[in-house]
N, C-alpha and C positions, 0 to 999 in steps of 0.2 A: 625254446623260449628261455630267456635269461631272467632269473628271479631278482628283483630289486632288493637291495640289502641296506642296512645301516650298521653303524658300529657303536657299541657301548664303550664308555658312558655317553649319553646324549648331551650332557652339560657338565663341565668341569671348570671350577667347582660348582656345586649345586646341592646344598644340604636341605634336608626336610622337605622333599618335593611333594607338591600337591597338584593333582590334575583333576579337572572336572570337564567332562564332555557334555555340552549343552545341546538342546534340541535344535539350535541354529546351525549345527554341523561343525562348530568350532571347539577346539580344546583350549581350556584356560589353565594356566600353569603359574605356580608360585614357588619360590624357594626362600630360605632365610638369607637376608642381606645385612641384618643387624641394626642399621640406622635408617633404612628406607624400606618401603614396600613397593615392589614392582609386579605388574601383571603382564603376562605374555598371552598372545592369542594366535592360534594357527589351525589350519585344517589337517595338518600332518602331526601325528603324535611323535614320530621319530625326529621330525624337524622342528619341533616346537621352540627350541632355543633360538632359531633364526626367524621366528614369527614377529608379528607386531608386538610392541611393548610400550608400556607407559608406567612411569613412576607415579603411583596414585596416592602415596602418603609419605610425608617426611616431617615428623614433629620437630618443633623448635627446641633447642637445648639452651640452658637447662630448663626443664619443664617436667611435669608429671608424665610418666610413661613414655619418655622420649629416648630411653636407652634399651639396648639388648632386645630389639624387635626380632622375635623368633617365630618360626613355624606358622606363617600365614596360610589360611585356608579360605577359599572362596566357595560360597554356597548360594544357591538360588532357592529362596524361601518366600512363600506367600506373594509371589510376583515381583520380588525385589532381590537385589544382590546384597550379600553380607560377607564381610571378611572378618574372621576371628584370628587374633594374633596375640602372642605373649609379649609383654614389655614390663619394664620397671623404671625406677628413678635413678638407676646406677648402683643400687645397693645389692644385697644378696637375695637368697631364695625367699626370705620373708616379705620382700617387697614386690615379688613377681605376681602379676595378675594377667587376666585375659581381657583384651579390649575388643570393641566391635566397631566396624565401619559399615555404612549403609549407602546404597546408590539406587535411585529409582529408574535410571535409564535402562533401555532394553539392551544396549551394548555397554558392558561395564568399563570399556576403555574410554567411554564418553560420559557425559554427565558429571555430577559433583559427588565426590565421596565425603560423607559427613561422619564425624566421630560421634558415636552414640554412647561412649563412656565405657565403664568397666563392669563386667558381669559380677554380680554379688555372690560369688562362691563362698562357701563356709571356710575355706582354707586358701592360703596363698598357693599358686600353682601355675601350670603351663599346659600347652598343647590341647586347646579346646576343639571339640568337633560336635556335630549335630546329627542326631538320628531322628528321622521322620518315621513314625510307626503308629499304624492304626489311627490316623488322624490327629496324633499328638506329637509335639516336638520335645525331644529330650537333649540335654547337654551333657557331654562326657568330657572330663578333663583329668589331668594328673595333679593330685594335691599332695603337698609336702607333709611329711610326718615321720614317725618311727614305727616300724612294722615287724619286729622290734628294731631292726637296723634302720638308720636314717636313709631316707630317699623319698620316693613318690609312689602313690597307689592311684588306681582309677576309680572315680566317683561318677555317679549318674544322678541327674536331677531333672524334673519336669520344667518346661518353659511355657509361660503364658503367651509369649511372642518371641521373635528372634533376638530381642534385646533384654528380656526379662526372665529371671529364674523364679520358680515357685517351689521352694523347699518342702520337705527336708531332702538331703542327699543320702544316697545309699552307696556303700562300698561294693564294687564289683570284683576287684582283684587286687591283692597286695603282693609285693615281691618276697615271697617266703621260700621259693625254690632256689637251689644253689646256682643254677644257670641264670637266674634273674638278679644276681648280686655280684657280678663280675666288674672289676674296675674301681672298687672302693666305695660304691654306694649300692643300695638296694632299689632298683628302678622298675616301675611299670609306667610307661608314658606313650605318647603318640597314638591314641586310639583312633581306629577307622572302622566303619561298619560296612558290611557286605551282606546282601540278602540274596538267597538262592535256595531252591529245593525245599521250601517250606520252613526255612530256618533263618535266623539272624546270626551272623558271625561278627564278633568283635576281635579284630587283629590289633595287637599292641606290640610295642618295642620294649625290650627288657635288658637290664644291665646298663652300664654307662655308655654314652655314645662314643667316648674316646677309647673304649675297650674293643679289642679285636673280636670279642665274644658278644657284642651287641647283636641281638637276634629277635625274631618275631615269635610271639606267643598267640594263643587262640582261646577265646571264649565262644560257646555255642548256646543258642537259645531257640526253642521251638517258636515259630512265628506267632502262634496263637497265645503265647504267654505274655504276662505283664513284665516288662523289662525291670521294673522296680521291685518285683516280688522276690522274697528270699528263696534261694534255690532255683531261680529261673535260669541261671547261667551255669554251664559246665565248663570247667577249665581243663584244657589239655596239659598234661604234665611235662611234656618235652617241647622244645622249640619246633616250630613248623617251617622255619626258614632261617638258615644260619650261614656263617662263613664257609668258604671253600678255598683251602690253601692251593689245591690243584688248579683252580681257576684264577688264583691271584686276587681274590675278592674277600675283603674282611669288613667286619662291623656293619653287616647288612641290617638295615632297619629304617624306621620312620617312613613308612610307606603310604601309598594311596592306591586306589584301583580305578581302572577305566576299561573301555572296550575299544576294539578296532573301529575304523571309520564305517565299515559296513555292519557293525554290531555282532559279528559272528564269533569273535575271539575275546576272551578276557585277558587283561594285561595287568601286571603288578608294576608299580613305579616305586623305587626305593633308592636310598643313598648307600654308598659303600666307600671303603678306603682301599688303596692299592697295596698296602702291606701292613703287617702287625706293627703297632706302635707309631703309625703315621700321624702327622699333625691333622687335627680335625678340620683345619682349613682346606684340606684336600678331599673332603667328602664330596662325592660326585653322583649325579643322577643316572640311574640305570632303568631300563624297561625290558620286560620280557613277558611272553605269554605264559599262562598257566591253565591247568585243567582241573578236572573233578574226579574224585574216586567213586567207586560203585556205591559207597554208603552216603554219598551226597555231600561230603566234606571237600574243601579245596585242597588241591595238590600243587604247591608252589614249586616243587622240584628243587633244583640246586641253582646257585647264582650263575648267570652267564658270565663268561670270562672277560676280564679287562682287555679291551681291544678286540673282542670277538665280534664277527659279523653275524647278524641275524636277518631273517627275512622280514621285510617291511610288514607292518600290521595290515591285515586283509582289507582291501578297499582303498588303500592309499593311492591317491592320484599322482 
């Protein structure tokens, strides 16, 4: 029997990849395109770049939040679709905010996407994501500041609904470790949540995205804890996923998580560069399976090599 394979990367370029597998059996996929927001849909995770696609948002310029559209994420919340994305007016970090789009249709490639405005975060920032926990929605984002070096840290705040925050915010992690400060800024960004084994894991990206040392960090919380409580999260002191010169993969980060079509395998989705010092326009989307350690924590292993063939996700038709 011949095993079907695919080759990484699955999209090039393809920065800040976000994948959601819905209960309709489709994968929904988004990447940074800077001036538009496009949504892909496919039953194949490895073949998602060749799936159906629709440009669902293109703001008119010049206008508020019409520049630098980054890191869109699609979420299914309270029976509706929401997309959270970063944008600004063409200025610097101090003008960067997280915007929300909403769609009531069952199929997010259909229906009308409506702009619901800007989330009222306490700080300018980027890379918003949502945690559903114990019947409550929480919003996590990377807010700009000095920690003491200039960069971004991760904050968490409760939500009264998918478009409304209910402060105050709490600081979850700041870039104080040396490996979080590579490339000229101190960065914690790109938060994504993963629940398993009675715990909630927050995986984040650290250092600058243009640095070859862009890598993933990890916070861990017991599932019974209050995510806003002081001391609820424990920070792993070393990267949990990082570059591999042997594999020719650098600047691994800004990830998301999904499962194989039959639900038996966990997969990490991330972007990477082909060499140290490569232009960030070359950031491309990789996928690979990952496992779990005996202590219940995720084991992401090492990056799959650029151009390497891997077995298709289990259950791929």
